N, C-alpha and C positions, 0 to 999 in steps of 0.2 A: 772820760779823758780830759773834761774841761777842768778837772782838779789839777792835772799835770801842768796846764798853762798858768794856773794861779801859782803853783809851786815854783815854776821857772820864773815868773815875773817878781817874786820875792828877791831871787838873787841877781836880778839886773836885766832881764830881757824885756822888761817893760819899756825900754827905750825904742822898741820896735812898734809901740802903740800908736793909734792914730789912723783911722780909715781915710783912704783917698776917696773923694766924692765920686770921681769918675775914673775907672781903670781901664787901659787898654786890654782888649780881649782878643784872642784869636777867634777865627771864624767858627761859629758854634756848630754847625752841621758836620763839617770835617772832624772837628774835635770830638764830638760826641761819637761819630762812628768809630774812630780811633780807640776811644775809651771803651766802648762796648766790646770792640774786638779783642782788646787786651784783657778785659775781665772774662771772656769766654775761653781764653786760652788756658789750657791746663798745665803745660810745662812751665815751672817756675822760672827756668832760665830764660825762656823765650819771652815770658812776661817782662822781666827786667829789660831784655834787649828791645822789646817794642816801646817800653817806657822811655828808654834812652832815645830812641828814634824820634818819638813825639817831642821831646824837649829840645832836640836838635833842629827839628823841622820848623818850629815856630817859637815866639816868645809867648810866655804863659803867664796868667795870673796866679796869685797864691791859691786861690780857690781851686783852679784847675790842676795845679801841682797836688794839692791835697787830695782831689778826686782820683788822680792817677795813683798816687801812694796808697790810697786806701784799697786800691784794686790789686796790689802786690801781695805776695804770699806771707811775708813776715817781716819783722822790724829790721832785720839785717839788709833785706833788699830795699826797704823803704829808705834806710839810712844812705845806702849808695845812691839811689836815685835822687833823694832830696839834695844831696851834696852837690850832684851834678846839675841840679835843676836851678839852685839858688842864683848862679851868676845870670841865668837867662830869664830870671822872673821880672816882670815889669814893675811890680809893687813890692819890693823887698821889705818895706816897712810893715807890711801886713803878713809876713812869712810865718809868724807865730801860729797862723792858722793851720799850716801844714803839721804842727805838733799833734793836733788832734787825730791824726791818721795812725798815730803810733799807739802801741799797747804797753809799752815798757818805758819808764822813766829814764833809765839808763841810757836808752837809745836817743831819746830827746836830748838829754844833756850832751851826748856825744855829738849829735847834729849842731847843737848850739856852740860847741867848742870849734867845731870846723868852720861855722859861719864866722866866728869872731876871728879866728886865724885869716880868713878869706878877706875880711874887712881891714884888718892891719896891713895885710900884704898889698892891697889895691888902693887903699886911702879912701876918702869920703865918697859916698855914692853919689853919682850924677843923678840929679832929678830929671825924670822923664816927663815931658809936657803931656797934660790930659788929652785924650782923644775923645772924639764924638761917640756917645753911647748908641747902643742899638735902638733904643726908643727914639732918641734925637734923629738918628738916620731914617727911621721909619716916617717920622714927622716931615722931614726935608723931602723925602720921595713922595709922600702924599700931597705935599704943597706943589712939587713940580708937576705932578700928574694932573693937577687942576687946570694947568695951562694947556689952552687948546693948540698952540703953534710952537714949533721948535725954537723960533726966534725969541719969543718972550720967555719961554722956559730957560733958554740959554742965558739970557740976561738975569733971570731970577737965581739960577744956580751959581753963576759967577759971583753975583752979590752975596749970596749965602757963604760961599767958600772964602770970599775976600774978607767979609765982616766976622767970620767965625772966630771966637777966642780960643778954639780947640783946634787940635790937628786931626786929620783923617787917616784912616788905613787904607792901603791900596785896595784892598777888598771893598771897602765902603765907597771908594772913587768909582770903582767899576760898576757898582749898583746904581750910582747916580748917572753915570754915563749911558748905562743900559735904558735910561728913561727917554732917551732921544731917538728920533726916527732916521735923521740923516747925518752922514758922516761929518760934514763941516761943524755942525753944532757940537757933535761928540768931541772932535778935535779941540775946539775952543775951550770946552770945559776941562778936558783931560790936561791940556797945557795950563790952565789956570790952577788946577788943583795940585800940580806936581810940587811946587814950593811949599805947599801946606800939608804934605804927606809925611807921616812919621817913618813908615818903613819903606823908603824909596827903593830899596833893594828888590821889592816885590812888585814894582811898578809894571812888570811884565804882565800882571794879572789884568791890567787895564786894557791892554791891547786885545785881549779876548773879546772885548766888547764891539771891536770893529769888524767890518765885513770885507773890506778891501786892503790888499797888501800896500797899496800906495798911502793909505791912512796910517797903518801900522808903521811904515818906514818914515813918515813925516813926524810922527810922534817920537820915534826913536832918535831922529836927527835933532829934534828939539830938546830931548832929555840930554843928549850928548853935549849940545851947547850950553845947557844949564850947568852940567858938571864942569865943563871948562871955564866957565864964568859963573861959579856958584853965587847965587843971591842969598841974603839972609833970610832965615826962617823966622817969621813973626811969632813970637811966643804968646802964650796966653795973656 
């Protein structure tokens, strides 16, 4: 299928070239579980339905869209899924990767035409800021766990969040907050990270790191106040 990409590039799709250095990714474990469940499904219609649920549930990378498409039964199903997935893809400039999941050139060209129609209808793509990678998050958590006390750990976490040139995902913030033993430190860091989170609509994930309802309610009040008086999100 690599030849398909080269053929498409000749007629103009090469405008999508250019790998992004760091691409936002959905949580790996839930995604992999959903992908394996989809592949195990024998009913083709149910496979397509599950693929649609996956793309509606989270923003995906091009490689994740490709993995799902490869698990579908035929190119017609792949075409319908990829068409629906394109607007929800975080790195559309790399969407040419999805073409390799197809087995027929005609369906690749049909997808290309649909994407072009979408781009003409919606205008220029809005650039999505880069987010912290899984390896960078692992390094951050390792550094935090080296600190013996919550107070010093909290200062370090807030400095990392404040100085980061990349945004965080809500799931990543939760993992950072989970590093702390006491609720006050968790709250400080959760509040600090809110303005530096890309998918704030999923910030409910962070509340799962708290043990007490009072802490969850305080964080909810803080988020509400930030939404009423939104501050600028510092870009990379």
